[in-house]
DRENKE-630145 format. One record per residue (C-alpha): residue number from 1; residue in one letter; x, y, z. Coordinates in steps of 0.001 Angstrom, whole numbers. Each point is the difference from the previous one (the first is absolute). Layout:
N
<atom NUM 'a' <X Y Z>>
...
END
This chain:
300
<atom 1 'm' <46032 106477 117852>>
<atom 2 'n' <977 -1246 3442>>
<atom 3 'i' <3139 -1976 -869>>
<atom 4 'k' <2026 -2580 1894>>
<atom 5 'v' <3315 -1036 -1567>>
<atom 6 'l' <1288 -3436 986>>
<atom 7 'l' <3705 -483 -701>>
<atom 8 'n' <1640 -3396 -203>>
<atom 9 'p' <3688 892 380>>
<atom 10 'y' <1084 -3561 -815>>
<atom 11 's' <-1469 34 -3537>>
<atom 12 'n' <2597 -678 -2683>>
<atom 13 'r' <2561 -1056 2627>>
<atom 14 'w' <-197 3230 2027>>
<atom 15 'n' <107 2141 -3147>>
<atom 16 'a' <-3409 1377 954>>
<atom 17 'q' <1459 1421 3188>>
<atom 18 'k' <2835 1618 -1966>>
<atom 19 'r' <-2463 1521 -2467>>
<atom 20 'w' <-2555 1171 2563>>
<atom 21 'p' <1473 3541 315>>
<atom 22 'e' <-458 343 -3772>>
<atom 23 'a' <-3561 -1291 209>>
<atom 24 'd' <-767 2224 2987>>
<atom 25 'a' <1250 3053 -1904>>
<atom 26 'a' <-2026 -978 -3073>>
<atom 27 'l' <-3220 -320 1991>>
<atom 28 'k' <534 3348 1712>>
<atom 29 'a' <894 1688 -3290>>
<atom 30 'a' <-3267 -1313 -1447>>
<atom 31 'g' <-1907 1508 2920>>
<atom 32 'v' <-947 -3294 1627>>
<atom 33 'd' <-659 323 3720>>
<atom 34 'f' <414 -3389 1671>>
<atom 35 'd' <617 -1899 3200>>
<atom 36 'l' <2819 -2577 -94>>
<atom 37 's' <331 -3410 1638>>
<atom 38 'v' <2978 -2308 -535>>
<atom 39 's' <-77 -3792 -20>>
<atom 40 'e' <2335 -1519 2591>>
<atom 41 'h' <-318 -3744 -633>>
<atom 42 'p' <-1565 -2523 -2402>>
<atom 43 'd' <-3807 310 -270>>
<atom 44 'h' <82 3261 1967>>
<atom 45 'l' <-1541 1772 -3006>>
<atom 46 'v' <-3114 -2146 405>>
<atom 47 'd' <-565 1356 3506>>
<atom 48 'l' <962 3567 -961>>
<atom 49 'a' <-2499 -15 -2864>>
<atom 50 'a' <-2777 -1384 2184>>
<atom 51 'd' <743 2685 2597>>
<atom 52 'a' <-13 2733 -2664>>
<atom 53 'v' <-3497 -1006 -1075>>
<atom 54 'k' <-1159 -6 3613>>
<atom 55 'q' <1498 3471 446>>
<atom 56 'g' <-2111 1342 -2857>>
<atom 57 'f' <2540 621 -2762>>
<atom 58 's' <-1658 200 -3416>>
<atom 59 't' <3109 -937 -1994>>
<atom 60 'i' <2909 -2316 762>>
<atom 61 'v' <3138 453 -2086>>
<atom 62 'v' <2419 -2922 -108>>
<atom 63 'a' <3663 987 -268>>
<atom 64 'g' <1553 -3323 -906>>
<atom 65 'g' <-270 -2866 -2463>>
<atom 66 'd' <-2591 -2557 -1051>>
<atom 67 'g' <248 -2017 3209>>
<atom 68 's' <-560 3163 2006>>
<atom 69 'i' <-3115 800 -2027>>
<atom 70 'g' <-1312 -3507 602>>
<atom 71 'e' <518 272 3755>>
<atom 72 'v' <-1746 3370 133>>
<atom 73 'v' <-2970 -1292 -1994>>
<atom 74 'n' <-391 -2881 2454>>
<atom 75 'g' <106 2416 2908>>
<atom 76 'i' <-2670 2218 -1560>>
<atom 77 'a' <-2139 -3049 -756>>
<atom 78 'r' <-322 -725 3711>>
<atom 79 'h' <-2619 2759 -76>>
<atom 80 'w' <-1743 -1187 -3177>>
<atom 81 'n' <-2764 -2572 -361>>
<atom 82 'g' <493 -740 -3689>>
<atom 83 'r' <-3209 1767 -1039>>
<atom 84 'd' <3 3621 1124>>
<atom 85 'k' <2264 2789 -1226>>
<atom 86 'f' <3703 -556 685>>
<atom 87 'p' <935 2009 3127>>
<atom 88 'v' <2721 2204 -1546>>
<atom 89 'a' <1669 956 -3271>>
<atom 90 'l' <3468 -1385 -714>>
<atom 91 'g' <2991 1984 -1272>>
<atom 92 'i' <3445 -1206 -1029>>
<atom 93 'i' <3491 1445 353>>
<atom 94 'p' <2023 -2662 -1872>>
<atom 95 'l' <3071 -870 2045>>
<atom 96 'g' <190 -3733 -728>>
<atom 97 's' <2343 -1979 -2215>>
<atom 98 'a' <-2516 -975 -2704>>
<atom 99 'n' <-3030 2264 636>>
<atom 100 'd' <-2180 -2332 -2064>>
<atom 101 'f' <-3366 1303 1216>>
<atom 102 'a' <994 3581 -774>>
<atom 103 'f' <954 -1232 -3480>>
<atom 104 'a' <-3384 -1716 -402>>
<atom 105 'l' <-1784 3261 744>>
<atom 106 'g' <2269 2116 -2178>>
<atom 107 'l' <1236 1981 3003>>
<atom 108 'p' <3245 1978 -232>>
<atom 109 'l' <3095 -1347 1723>>
<atom 110 'd' <1516 3472 267>>
<atom 111 'l' <-690 1109 3563>>
<atom 112 'n' <-870 3586 -877>>
<atom 113 'e' <-2529 -1183 -2560>>
<atom 114 'a' <-1362 -2625 2398>>
<atom 115 'a' <-499 2722 2621>>
<atom 116 'k' <-1955 2080 -2513>>
<atom 117 'v' <-2347 -2940 -537>>
<atom 118 'i' <-599 -132 3752>>
<atom 119 'a' <-617 3744 118>>
<atom 120 'a' <-2518 -129 -2863>>
<atom 121 'g' <-2127 -2504 1901>>
<atom 122 'n' <-1542 -1675 -3059>>
<atom 123 'a' <-1017 -3582 736>>
<atom 124 'k' <-936 -2941 -2189>>
<atom 125 'l' <-1664 -3146 1287>>
<atom 126 'v' <2335 -2983 -202>>
<atom 127 'd' <-900 -3676 430>>
<atom 128 'l' <932 -1664 3282>>
<atom 129 'c' <889 -3702 127>>
<atom 130 'k' <164 -2576 2754>>
<atom 131 'c' <1872 -3281 473>>
<atom 132 'n' <-1326 -2000 2936>>
<atom 133 'e' <-50 2629 2784>>
<atom 134 'r' <2472 2466 -1523>>
<atom 135 'f' <-846 2888 -2307>>
<atom 136 'f' <2228 1137 -2842>>
<atom 137 'v' <-81 2626 -2736>>
<atom 138 'n' <2680 -1089 -2464>>
<atom 139 'n' <877 -3686 -31>>
<atom 140 's' <-90 -3309 1830>>
<atom 141 'a' <1459 -3381 -871>>
<atom 142 'g' <902 -3543 880>>
<atom 143 'g' <2616 -2225 -1558>>
<atom 144 'l' <3127 1301 -1658>>
<atom 145 'e' <-661 3719 466>>
<atom 146 'p' <-53 62 3828>>
<atom 147 'y' <2721 -2652 -59>>
<atom 148 'v' <2071 2669 -1759>>
<atom 149 't' <-936 2374 2828>>
<atom 150 't' <1418 -2421 2569>>
<atom 151 'k' <3288 197 -1908>>
<atom 152 'h' <-278 3757 -415>>
<atom 153 'e' <-227 488 3758>>
<atom 154 'r' <3283 -1879 445>>
<atom 155 'i' <1936 2249 -2416>>
<atom 156 'h' <1638 2957 1714>>
<atom 157 'w' <2932 779 -2252>>
<atom 158 'i' <-2030 1213 -3013>>
<atom 159 'k' <-2459 2900 -115>>
<atom 160 'g' <-2837 1046 -2276>>
<atom 161 'm' <-1478 -1957 -2889>>
<atom 162 'a' <3142 -2127 -442>>
<atom 163 'r' <-800 -1691 3299>>
<atom 164 'y' <-3328 -1257 -1377>>
<atom 165 'l' <1725 -1428 -3069>>
<atom 166 'v' <2696 -1806 2007>>
<atom 167 'a' <-2686 -1407 2311>>
<atom 168 'a' <-1971 -1260 -3011>>
<atom 169 'v' <3016 -1834 -1413>>
<atom 170 'w' <741 -1533 3397>>
<atom 171 'a' <-3603 -1184 386>>
<atom 172 'i' <-190 -1481 -3500>>
<atom 173 'm' <3091 -2072 699>>
<atom 174 'd' <-1937 -1658 2841>>
<atom 175 'k' <-2872 -710 -2444>>
<atom 176 'p' <-2879 -194 2507>>
<atom 177 'e' <-3270 -1421 -1320>>
<atom 178 'w' <-3434 -1046 1233>>
<atom 179 'q' <-3129 -1868 -1034>>
<atom 180 'g' <-2949 2340 232>>
<atom 181 'e' <-3735 394 -399>>
<atom 182 'l' <-1172 3457 -1078>>
<atom 183 'k' <-3663 995 -279>>
<atom 184 'w' <-1281 3361 -1178>>
<atom 185 'd' <-3257 1387 -1325>>
<atom 186 'g' <59 -1349 -3533>>
<atom 187 'g' <2629 -2707 224>>
<atom 188 'e' <2268 -2342 1903>>
<atom 189 'f' <3371 -1707 -275>>
<atom 190 'n' <1507 -3131 1492>>
<atom 191 'g' <3646 -822 -547>>
<atom 192 'p' <3622 919 585>>
<atom 193 'l' <901 3587 882>>
<atom 194 's' <3170 2018 91>>
<atom 195 'l' <-1697 3253 870>>
<atom 196 'v' <-3331 1618 826>>
<atom 197 's' <-143 3797 -19>>
<atom 198 'v' <-3108 2074 723>>
<atom 199 'g' <199 3618 -1046>>
<atom 200 'n' <-1927 3190 481>>
<atom 201 'g' <2975 1866 -1464>>
<atom 202 'r' <2039 -1179 -2973>>
<atom 203 'r' <3432 -100 1594>>
<atom 204 't' <1574 -1406 3142>>
<atom 205 'g' <3663 258 959>>
<atom 206 'g' <612 1504 -3432>>
<atom 207 'f' <-1393 -3099 -1771>>
<atom 208 'f' <-3248 160 -1984>>
<atom 209 'm' <-1469 -3079 1627>>
<atom 210 't' <-3590 908 -948>>
<atom 211 'p' <655 2221 -3032>>
<atom 212 'h' <-3654 650 -831>>
<atom 213 'a' <-1253 816 3498>>
<atom 214 'd' <-1942 3223 529>>
<atom 215 'p' <-562 1373 3531>>
<atom 216 'f' <-3198 1698 -1159>>
<atom 217 'd' <-1808 -2862 -1786>>
<atom 218 'g' <-1535 -1841 2963>>
<atom 219 'r' <1818 -3237 -831>>
<atom 220 'l' <2878 -2054 1313>>
<atom 221 't' <2551 -961 -2623>>
<atom 222 'l' <1320 -3519 431>>
<atom 223 'a' <3207 -1182 -1658>>
<atom 224 'f' <1094 -3582 510>>
<atom 225 'g' <1869 -2801 -1660>>
<atom 226 'y' <2686 -2615 -5>>
<atom 227 'r' <3418 -201 -1594>>
<atom 228 'g' <1466 -3460 393>>
<atom 229 't' <3708 872 -124>>
<atom 230 'r' <2321 2647 1360>>
<atom 231 'l' <782 954 -3581>>
<atom 232 'g' <-3708 522 -597>>
<atom 233 'l' <-262 2232 3059>>
<atom 234 'f' <3069 1984 -1011>>
<atom 235 'g' <-1566 435 -3437>>
<atom 236 'a' <-3065 1551 1636>>
<atom 237 'l' <1990 2336 2257>>
<atom 238 'p' <986 2694 -2540>>
<atom 239 'r' <-3507 -40 -1455>>
<atom 240 'a' <-1374 960 3419>>
<atom 241 'f' <1449 3457 -704>>
<atom 242 'n' <-2262 399 -3063>>
<atom 243 'e' <-2948 2226 756>>
<atom 244 'd' <-2360 -1398 -2632>>
<atom 245 'k' <929 -1844 -3188>>
<atom 246 'g' <2573 -2736 413>>
<atom 247 's' <-866 -497 3676>>
<atom 248 'y' <814 -3253 1755>>
<atom 249 'v' <-3774 -652 337>>
<atom 250 'e' <-49 -674 -3764>>
<atom 251 'm' <2449 -2905 345>>
<atom 252 'd' <-952 -3671 -20>>
<atom 253 'g' <-1283 -1112 3363>>
<atom 254 'm' <-904 3533 1138>>
<atom 255 'r' <-3413 1662 253>>
<atom 256 'e' <-1498 3317 1038>>
<atom 257 'v' <-3690 380 861>>
<atom 258 'h' <-2242 2611 1625>>
<atom 259 'c' <-2435 -878 2774>>
<atom 260 't' <-1786 1300 3084>>
<atom 261 'r' <415 -3021 2283>>
<atom 262 'l' <2817 -2522 208>>
<atom 263 't' <944 -2931 2210>>
<atom 264 'i' <3273 -1893 -102>>
<atom 265 'h' <925 -3277 1643>>
<atom 266 'l' <3581 -1279 -162>>
<atom 267 'd' <1270 -3475 792>>
<atom 268 'k' <2686 1368 2322>>
<atom 269 'p' <621 3316 1765>>
<atom 270 's' <1313 2947 -1969>>
<atom 271 'p' <1282 3374 1119>>
<atom 272 'a' <-2574 2700 -686>>
<atom 273 'h' <-83 3767 30>>
<atom 274 't' <-2227 3022 -360>>
<atom 275 'd' <1608 3178 -1326>>
<atom 276 'g' <3423 -1550 473>>
<atom 277 'e' <-482 -807 3692>>
<atom 278 'l' <304 -3713 737>>
<atom 279 'f' <-2581 -1845 2070>>
<atom 280 'd' <1425 -1321 3260>>
<atom 281 'n' <-888 -3563 -1017>>
<atom 282 'w' <215 -1797 -3329>>
<atom 283 'l' <-3478 -724 -1426>>
<atom 284 't' <-1793 -2777 -1813>>
<atom 285 'd' <-3335 1830 -385>>
<atom 286 'f' <-667 3477 -1386>>
<atom 287 'd' <-3356 1776 -222>>
<atom 288 'y' <-54 3162 -2124>>
<atom 289 'q' <-2691 2626 -399>>
<atom 290 'i' <-220 3554 -1297>>
<atom 291 'f' <-1821 3140 1120>>
<atom 292 'p' <-442 2150 -3123>>
<atom 293 'g' <719 3717 319>>
<atom 294 'a' <347 -205 3769>>
<atom 295 'v' <3023 2197 737>>
<atom 296 'p' <281 3695 -912>>
<atom 297 'v' <3630 620 -996>>
<atom 298 'l' <1461 3447 -749>>
<atom 299 't' <1039 -11 -3650>>
<atom 300 'r' <676 2359 -2868>>
END
């Protein structure tokens, strides 16, 4: 393999930079020969990934978190027409705070074990998703979920998973809500919405927002619903940690469906994200599609 490693030192509030010497040692111990580039500013990974494809690397390894993976995928996709073989294989050194996509694929979080996966070079084809003009591999959302992200980005005094939980409580207290029209192959919905989450992976920010998503099944998993009171939203919050039975999607007013195409129209703008990275502008219209088995990802 001809490997380019792209490091996002800012991942997990600069923890990725602190852990890079450990990751570097793990890769070398596993016998992985690689060329390193380091992100220097927001969205720099997009350009670095596009350049790596142009330079002829066969594998790009992302050393960072879910947002870093999303940026790299969008950079690679600059050289992809949506039909032909994806330009490169993708590897992951999990240095983020949640590492949700690594979890979805059953990848090890231990850096030595993650390096061994890279060295083995075994790839599985993973579904690739798209919201408007942005690709994603794990999750995208409008409504409450990215509203939580706007809070999360303002919290600097807490690290790790606790920061996501505090942000969720803060967002629920604001109780944002929308009127929405959702249409998917096989159904539609018109009515009030607290949240709309679209998953390729089951978990985002540590919460199982689309608990029955499968990144290998060729389908988007849509979870949406409305809880009319703050108490109702707080009642759903702990159940978002349930991986299967007892999930919040089983509660009154909540639904989870699988589809291959999805459009959403909201009555007023909402924050939106793909793989945890917020869109620059709040959106009223979302157009989702999926490319089954598009991306070869190094897995166990």
